[in-house]
C-alpha positions as CSV (number, residue, x, y, z in Angstrom):
1,X,95.8,75.7,86.2
2,X,98.5,78.1,87.4
3,X,101.1,76.4,85.2
4,X,98.8,76.7,82.2
5,X,98.3,80.4,82.9
6,X,102.1,81.0,83.0
7,X,102.6,79.1,79.7
8,X,99.9,81.1,78.1
9,X,101.3,84.3,79.5
10,X,104.7,83.6,77.9
11,X,103.2,82.7,74.6
12,X,101.0,85.9,74.7
13,X,103.9,88.3,75.3
14,X,106.7,86.7,73.4
15,X,104.6,86.3,70.2
16,X,105.9,89.6,68.9
17,X,108.8,90.4,71.3
18,X,112.3,88.9,71.8
19,X,113.5,88.0,75.3
20,X,116.2,90.7,75.0
21,X,113.6,93.3,74.3
22,X,111.5,92.4,77.4
23,X,114.7,92.3,79.5
24,X,115.6,95.8,78.4
25,X,112.1,97.0,79.1
26,X,112.1,95.4,82.5
27,X,115.3,97.4,83.5
28,X,113.6,100.6,82.5
29,X,110.3,99.6,84.3
30,X,112.2,98.7,87.4
31,X,114.0,102.1,87.4
32,X,110.7,103.9,86.9
33,X,109.1,102.2,89.9
34,X,112.0,102.5,92.2
35,X,113.6,105.8,91.2
36,X,110.9,107.9,89.5
37,X,107.7,106.4,90.9
38,X,105.6,109.5,91.1
39,X,106.3,110.8,87.7
40,X,106.3,107.4,86.0
41,X,102.9,106.5,87.5
42,X,101.3,109.7,86.3
43,X,99.0,108.9,83.4
44,X,100.3,105.3,83.4
45,X,103.4,106.3,81.6
46,X,105.3,103.4,83.2
47,X,103.3,101.1,80.9
48,X,104.0,102.9,77.7
49,X,105.1,100.5,75.0
50,X,104.7,96.8,74.4
51,X,108.0,95.9,76.0
52,X,107.2,97.5,79.3
53,X,103.8,96.0,79.3
54,X,105.2,92.5,78.6
55,X,107.8,93.0,81.4
56,X,105.1,94.1,83.8
57,X,102.9,91.1,83.0
58,X,105.7,88.5,82.9
59,X,107.8,89.6,85.8
60,X,105.7,91.6,88.3
61,X,102.5,89.7,87.5
62,X,103.7,86.2,88.8
63,X,105.6,87.9,91.7
64,X,102.5,89.7,92.9
65,X,100.3,86.7,92.4
66,X,102.6,84.6,94.7
67,X,103.0,87.4,97.2
68,X,99.3,88.1,97.6
69,X,98.5,84.4,97.7
70,X,101.0,83.7,100.5
71,X,100.0,86.7,102.6
72,X,96.3,85.8,102.3
73,X,97.0,82.2,103.2
74,X,98.8,83.2,106.4
75,X,96.2,85.8,107.4
76,X,93.1,83.8,106.6
77,X,94.5,80.4,107.6
78,X,95.9,81.5,111.0
79,X,94.9,85.0,112.1
80,X,97.2,84.7,115.2
81,X,100.3,84.1,113.1
82,X,102.9,86.8,113.6
83,X,104.8,88.7,111.0
84,X,108.0,87.1,112.2
85,X,106.7,83.6,111.6
86,X,105.7,84.7,108.1
87,X,109.2,85.7,107.3
88,X,110.5,82.2,107.5
89,X,109.5,81.0,104.1
90,X,106.9,78.2,104.3
91,X,106.8,78.2,108.1
92,X,103.5,79.4,109.5
93,X,101.3,78.1,106.7
94,X,98.0,76.6,107.7
95,X,97.7,72.8,107.5
96,X,96.9,71.4,104.0
97,X,93.4,72.3,103.1
98,X,92.7,74.7,106.0
99,X,93.0,77.7,103.7
100,X,90.1,76.4,101.6
101,X,87.2,78.7,102.4
102,X,83.7,79.1,101.1
103,X,83.7,80.8,97.7
104,X,82.3,84.3,97.5
105,X,82.9,87.5,95.6
106,X,86.4,89.1,95.5
107,X,86.7,92.8,94.5
108,X,90.1,93.8,93.2
109,X,90.6,97.5,93.5
110,X,93.1,98.8,90.9
111,X,93.3,95.3,89.6
112,X,96.1,95.9,87.1
113,X,96.7,92.6,85.3
114,X,94.2,90.8,87.7
115,X,96.7,88.8,89.7
116,X,95.8,90.0,93.2
117,X,92.1,89.2,92.8
118,X,93.0,85.9,91.1
119,X,95.4,85.0,94.0
120,X,92.5,85.4,96.5
121,X,89.9,83.7,94.4
122,X,91.9,80.6,93.8
123,X,92.2,80.0,97.6
124,X,88.6,78.8,97.7
125,X,87.1,75.6,96.4
126,X,85.5,76.2,94.0
127,X,87.2,79.4,93.2
128,X,85.5,82.7,94.1
129,X,84.0,85.1,91.6
130,X,86.1,88.2,90.8
131,X,85.4,91.8,89.9
132,X,88.5,93.6,88.7
133,X,88.4,97.4,88.7
134,X,90.9,99.6,86.9
135,X,91.2,102.7,84.7
136,X,93.7,101.5,82.1
137,X,92.3,99.8,79.0
138,X,95.4,97.6,78.6
139,X,95.4,96.3,82.2
140,X,91.7,95.5,82.0
141,X,92.4,93.5,78.8
142,X,95.3,91.7,80.6
143,X,93.1,91.1,83.6
144,X,90.5,89.4,81.3
145,X,93.2,87.2,80.0
146,X,94.4,86.3,83.5
147,X,90.9,85.4,84.8
148,X,90.2,83.4,81.7
149,X,93.5,81.5,81.8
150,X,92.9,80.6,85.4
151,X,89.3,79.4,84.7
152,X,87.8,82.1,86.9
153,X,84.2,83.4,86.8
154,X,85.1,87.1,86.6
155,X,84.4,90.5,85.0
156,X,86.3,93.7,84.6
157,X,85.0,97.2,85.1
158,X,86.6,100.4,84.2
159,X,86.6,102.5,87.3
160,X,88.7,104.4,89.8
161,X,89.8,102.7,93.1
162,X,89.4,106.0,95.0
163,X,85.7,106.3,93.9
164,X,84.7,102.6,94.0
165,X,81.5,101.6,96.0
166,X,82.1,98.2,97.3
167,X,79.2,95.9,96.6
168,X,77.2,94.8,99.7
169,X,77.7,91.1,98.7
170,X,81.5,91.3,98.4
171,X,83.2,88.8,100.7
172,X,86.8,89.9,100.2
173,X,88.3,93.2,98.9
174,X,92.0,93.4,97.9
175,X,93.9,96.5,97.1
176,X,97.4,95.6,96.0
177,X,99.9,98.5,95.4
178,X,97.1,100.9,94.6
179,X,96.3,103.0,97.7
180,X,99.7,104.7,97.4
181,X,98.8,106.0,94.0
182,X,95.7,107.9,95.2
183,X,95.6,111.5,96.3
184,X,94.9,112.3,99.9
185,X,91.2,113.1,99.4
186,X,90.8,109.9,97.4
187,X,92.4,107.8,100.1
188,X,90.1,109.4,102.7
189,X,87.1,108.4,100.6
190,X,88.4,104.9,100.1
191,X,89.1,104.4,103.8
192,X,85.5,105.4,104.7
193,X,84.3,102.9,102.1
194,X,86.6,100.2,103.5
195,X,85.4,100.8,107.1
196,X,81.8,100.4,105.9
197,X,82.6,97.2,104.1
198,X,84.3,95.7,107.1
199,X,81.4,96.6,109.2
200,X,79.2,94.7,106.8
201,X,81.4,91.6,107.2
202,X,83.6,92.0,104.2
203,X,87.3,91.0,104.6
204,X,89.7,93.7,103.4
205,X,93.4,93.2,102.5
206,X,95.6,96.2,101.6
207,X,99.2,95.5,100.4
208,X,101.8,98.1,99.7
209,X,105.6,98.3,99.3
210,X,107.7,97.9,102.4
211,X,109.1,101.4,102.2
212,X,107.3,104.0,104.2
213,X,109.0,106.8,102.4
214,X,106.5,106.6,99.6
215,X,103.6,105.9,102.0
216,X,103.3,108.7,104.6
217,X,99.6,107.8,105.0
218,X,100.4,104.3,106.3
219,X,100.3,105.0,110.0
220,X,96.8,106.6,109.7
221,X,95.5,103.6,107.9
222,X,97.2,101.1,110.2
223,X,95.5,102.8,113.2
224,X,92.1,102.6,111.5
225,X,92.5,98.9,110.8
226,X,93.6,98.2,114.3
227,X,90.5,100.1,115.6
228,X,88.4,97.7,113.4
229,X,90.0,94.7,115.1
230,X,92.4,94.2,112.2
231,X,96.2,94.0,112.0
232,X,99.2,95.5,110.3
233,X,102.1,93.4,109.2
234,X,105.5,93.5,107.5
235,X,106.4,90.5,105.4
236,X,109.5,88.9,104.0
237,X,108.4,85.7,102.2
238,X,110.5,83.3,100.2
239,X,108.6,81.5,97.4
240,X,109.7,79.3,94.5
241,X,109.2,81.7,91.6
242,X,108.3,80.6,88.1
243,X,111.2,80.0,85.7
244,X,110.3,83.0,83.5
245,X,110.6,85.3,86.5
246,X,114.0,83.8,87.4
247,X,115.2,84.2,83.8
248,X,114.1,87.8,83.5
249,X,115.6,88.6,87.0
250,X,118.9,87.1,86.1
251,X,119.1,89.0,82.8
252,X,118.1,92.2,84.4
253,X,120.3,91.9,87.5
254,X,117.3,91.9,89.8
255,X,117.0,89.7,93.0
256,X,113.4,88.7,93.8
257,X,114.5,85.9,96.1
258,X,112.6,87.4,99.1
259,X,109.3,89.2,98.5
260,X,108.7,92.0,100.9
261,X,105.5,94.0,101.6
262,X,103.4,95.7,104.2
263,X,99.8,94.7,104.7
264,X,96.6,95.8,106.5
265,X,93.9,93.2,107.1
266,X,90.5,93.4,108.8
267,X,87.6,90.9,108.9
268,X,84.6,90.5,111.2
């Protein structure tokens, strides 16, 4: 199913764009996220134009899918696994089949193209249901495509992560690379909502870039998750990325060999 999604993803975005156009857009997109993150993210300007949108979906989509999937497998398969064991590629993975949990409802805050929620949902047998929440019409349409291509029972809702009320029946909440984009008051509101969700028995996973320079709020959130009995980790994970990601990376002089991130996780 994942291979079919990747094939459909390529066909979708290369239907009207040449590889060179997507490569050029990826260089600009990478620069926007690394060098001009705050201004580029304002009003979703980083996703202006078909080329940047294709680059985001084809390059960052599969990378984030694999990253979130691997982090979740380590955290839910073996809660005692250390961050150092997770840096050693495939070491520290739960035994085959152990990661298969009872399906439930996954809520993806700031879902983007839907890959984070899909990564969590596909770790259960049968896959869990997904609700993807975002503000951008293009990302919501792309999330619909992702869910459909992966055969998931899912819906998308236009909404703001900082003002989301997590459903009482949610079993897992994921917020991937979204909390950092919120204003301080919005983060405070979301943290209160997260605490209430964890108290009800909902598992919550927050993933953000490894750099603390753009996340001055991290220590406060980490302390809150530790108080809830959760954990804070740093990850350096090696995965076998799809061919399209490798091709785009090579043409754009990017090196996604090791995926890095910080995560917060809590579950009763």
